[in-house]
Structure formats: C-alpha cells, structure tokens
BAZADO-797872 format. One record per residue (C-alpha): x, y, z; residue in one letter; residue number from 1. Coordinates in steps of 0.001 Angstrom, whole numbers, plus 500000, padded with zeros to 6 digits. Layout:
BEGIN
[pt [X, Y, Z], a, NUM],
...
***
This chain:
BEGIN
[pt [579068, 460206, 159601], x, 1],
[pt [580707, 463244, 161595], x, 2],
[pt [583963, 461531, 161656], x, 3],
[pt [583840, 461293, 157948], x, 4],
[pt [583041, 464810, 157489], x, 5],
[pt [585748, 465884, 159854], x, 6],
[pt [588291, 463615, 158007], x, 7],
[pt [587413, 465203, 154780], x, 8],
[pt [587660, 468593, 156175], x, 9],
[pt [591440, 467655, 157368], x, 10],
[pt [591925, 466438, 153767], x, 11],
[pt [590690, 469622, 152241], x, 12],
[pt [592869, 471703, 154611], x, 13],
[pt [595930, 469648, 153573], x, 14],
[pt [595236, 470156, 149962], x, 15],
[pt [594916, 473871, 150342], x, 16],
[pt [598163, 474155, 152206], x, 17],
[pt [600074, 472198, 149608], x, 18],
[pt [599245, 474602, 147006], x, 19],
[pt [602040, 477050, 146059], x, 20],
[pt [601348, 480810, 146461], x, 21],
[pt [601349, 482660, 142995], x, 22],
[pt [602393, 486274, 143896], x, 23],
[pt [600352, 489259, 142429], x, 24],
[pt [603062, 490821, 140392], x, 25],
[pt [601024, 493909, 139478], x, 26],
[pt [600142, 494584, 143022], x, 27],
[pt [603588, 493910, 144175], x, 28],
[pt [605047, 496186, 141363], x, 29],
[pt [602765, 499108, 142573], x, 30],
[pt [603719, 498764, 146103], x, 31],
[pt [607363, 498744, 145077], x, 32],
[pt [606781, 501970, 142945], x, 33],
[pt [605210, 503880, 145898], x, 34],
[pt [607852, 502575, 148296], x, 35],
[pt [610583, 504048, 145956], x, 36],
[pt [608862, 507534, 145710], x, 37],
[pt [608519, 507545, 149450], x, 38],
[pt [612161, 506481, 150234], x, 39],
[pt [613255, 509140, 147795], x, 40],
[pt [611449, 511795, 149694], x, 41],
[pt [613161, 510674, 152960], x, 42],
[pt [616772, 509983, 151510], x, 43],
[pt [619109, 512753, 150573], x, 44],
[pt [619660, 512969, 146701], x, 45],
[pt [623040, 511635, 145453], x, 46],
[pt [623522, 509913, 148893], x, 47],
[pt [626741, 508280, 149463], x, 48],
[pt [627627, 504951, 151157], x, 49],
[pt [627530, 505571, 154961], x, 50],
[pt [625196, 508472, 154938], x, 51],
[pt [622256, 508154, 157203], x, 52],
[pt [618973, 510009, 158048], x, 53],
[pt [617091, 509894, 161072], x, 54],
[pt [613250, 510024, 161301], x, 55],
[pt [611422, 510617, 164594], x, 56],
[pt [607849, 509557, 164621], x, 57],
[pt [607326, 510164, 168536], x, 58],
[pt [609767, 511080, 171333], x, 59],
[pt [610388, 507362, 171907], x, 60],
[pt [610303, 506038, 168259], x, 61],
[pt [613238, 506802, 166037], x, 62],
[pt [614260, 505146, 162867], x, 63],
[pt [617587, 505332, 160960], x, 64],
[pt [617835, 504973, 157110], x, 65],
[pt [621300, 504206, 156181], x, 66],
[pt [622928, 503824, 152723], x, 67],
[pt [624715, 500555, 152456], x, 68],
[pt [625842, 500434, 149008], x, 69],
[pt [625506, 502462, 145797], x, 70],
[pt [625851, 501458, 142038], x, 71],
[pt [624819, 503334, 139036], x, 72],
[pt [621272, 501799, 138927], x, 73],
[pt [620835, 500659, 142543], x, 74],
[pt [621270, 501407, 146062], x, 75],
[pt [620855, 499136, 149305], x, 76],
[pt [619538, 500898, 152292], x, 77],
[pt [618963, 499752, 155774], x, 78],
[pt [616078, 500955, 157994], x, 79],
[pt [616414, 500280, 161620], x, 80],
[pt [614224, 501244, 164623], x, 81],
[pt [616305, 502600, 167375], x, 82],
[pt [614015, 502575, 170324], x, 83],
[pt [616090, 502137, 173503], x, 84],
[pt [613302, 500458, 175641], x, 85],
[pt [612347, 497950, 173088], x, 86],
[pt [614203, 494605, 173037], x, 87],
[pt [616443, 494244, 170031], x, 88],
[pt [614536, 491157, 168619], x, 89],
[pt [611304, 493345, 168472], x, 90],
[pt [612917, 496442, 166701], x, 91],
[pt [612132, 496666, 163129], x, 92],
[pt [615082, 496060, 160774], x, 93],
[pt [615106, 495724, 157110], x, 94],
[pt [617143, 496068, 153965], x, 95],
[pt [615535, 497515, 150753], x, 96],
[pt [617139, 497649, 147301], x, 97],
[pt [616188, 500510, 145404], x, 98],
[pt [616228, 500236, 141440], x, 99],
[pt [616822, 503763, 140055], x, 100],
[pt [616193, 502832, 136519], x, 101],
[pt [612754, 501416, 136967], x, 102],
[pt [611999, 503745, 140106], x, 103],
[pt [611046, 500691, 142460], x, 104],
[pt [612225, 499848, 145887], x, 105],
[pt [611918, 496156, 147059], x, 106],
[pt [612632, 494650, 150587], x, 107],
[pt [615315, 492150, 150121], x, 108],
[pt [615881, 491285, 153959], x, 109],
[pt [613751, 491504, 156977], x, 110],
[pt [614449, 490953, 160645], x, 111],
[pt [616592, 487550, 160676], x, 112],
[pt [615641, 486520, 157016], x, 113],
[pt [618438, 487585, 154916], x, 114],
[pt [616647, 486766, 151422], x, 115],
[pt [613071, 486767, 150835], x, 116],
[pt [611552, 484424, 148293], x, 117],
[pt [608417, 485213, 146157], x, 118],
[pt [606671, 482520, 147624], x, 119],
[pt [606656, 479789, 150466], x, 120],
[pt [605037, 476625, 151075], x, 121],
[pt [603136, 476415, 154041], x, 122],
[pt [603863, 475478, 156671], x, 123],
[pt [607319, 475630, 156649], x, 124],
[pt [610187, 475484, 159347], x, 125],
[pt [610565, 479178, 159779], x, 126],
[pt [606643, 479813, 159594], x, 127],
[pt [606757, 482295, 156890], x, 128],
[pt [603580, 483259, 155254], x, 129],
[pt [602948, 482101, 151747], x, 130],
[pt [603161, 485675, 150671], x, 131],
[pt [605841, 486880, 152982], x, 132],
[pt [607500, 489240, 150504], x, 133],
[pt [604318, 490845, 149536], x, 134],
[pt [603484, 491302, 153199], x, 135],
[pt [606865, 492843, 154086], x, 136],
[pt [606868, 495167, 150995], x, 137],
[pt [603266, 496297, 152239], x, 138],
[pt [604433, 496719, 155834], x, 139],
[pt [607237, 499156, 154432], x, 140],
[pt [604602, 501057, 152423], x, 141],
[pt [602691, 501737, 155579], x, 142],
[pt [605736, 502353, 157552], x, 143],
[pt [606876, 504913, 154958], x, 144],
[pt [603485, 506492, 154903], x, 145],
[pt [603590, 506938, 158723], x, 146],
[pt [606996, 508546, 158454], x, 147],
[pt [606040, 510911, 155819], x, 148],
[pt [602671, 511947, 157528], x, 149],
[pt [603767, 512000, 161137], x, 150],
[pt [607555, 512246, 161088], x, 151],
[pt [608730, 515305, 163174], x, 152],
[pt [612268, 515326, 162105], x, 153],
[pt [614495, 514253, 159461], x, 154],
[pt [618327, 514923, 160183], x, 155],
[pt [621092, 513922, 157937], x, 156],
[pt [623829, 512248, 159761], x, 157],
[pt [627541, 511828, 158509], x, 158],
***
C-alpha cells in the first residue's frame, strides 16, 4: 500500500514539474517600473556610452554601473560588483535594458546567462528556476533599494 502511495507522489511531482510557468505580468511590470525609477536616480541624466558610476555599499563592496549603449528610447546598462576578494564567478554581473518611453527597466542578462526567457520548464539543463526572469528582476529591485538606502558614494567616472 505504501509503495502505491509513494508511486502516486512521484507521479504527481512529475506532473507538477511538467507544467509551464505562466509569468505574473502585472507584478513583473511593477518591479520593472520601480527598477527604472531607482536606476535613473543612480545614473547621470543624459548619460553617454562608456560613462559609469560607482556606488559603494561598504568599504569592501563596490558596484559599477556602466552605460553600454544608448538609443532614442532605450539604454543598455551593465551593473558589476567589483569586490577584489570575491572570486569572479560569485560577483554580481547583470545587464539591464531601460525603456525610457514606458519608464521600465528589465534585466536582459544575468551572470553567464546572455538572454533570459520569461519562463523555463523545470528541471532544465542549466537549472534555471521556472520564473528566473521574475526572480532576477526582483533581485535587481532589492539591490537598487540597498544602494539607494546604504550607498555612501556615487562617483561619476569618465
């Protein structure tokens, strides 16, 4: 009897993991709206390609925001953690696309993932979460909140 129950549990788990994740677009849009406003507070207005800003959280933790590309309605910005004692694979590195016309900022690349899909089947080869894109954008929101509340310096670099 218990073997049948265990067999059914495995079956239910397989069915649950086979379902595709449906993103909560309203929640993702709210997060992207907040991220845009926060990033615009940190970045210089009218920034040019190559300009960067450093934000220190502590004496050992420094982040660099660099404008990679500008267009009339979008910017691409990289955010990279520059903590010398931390191994490079553990340092945060993301690319964000800012949409000025709709005032949204969306993470388009994170760590070694060059493009993020809205949903992933789980399990998958790279072990992405089903809602990886949502999670990375929420992470950016928390990171920006930390920078704005605890950042002790923002220095424009040329």
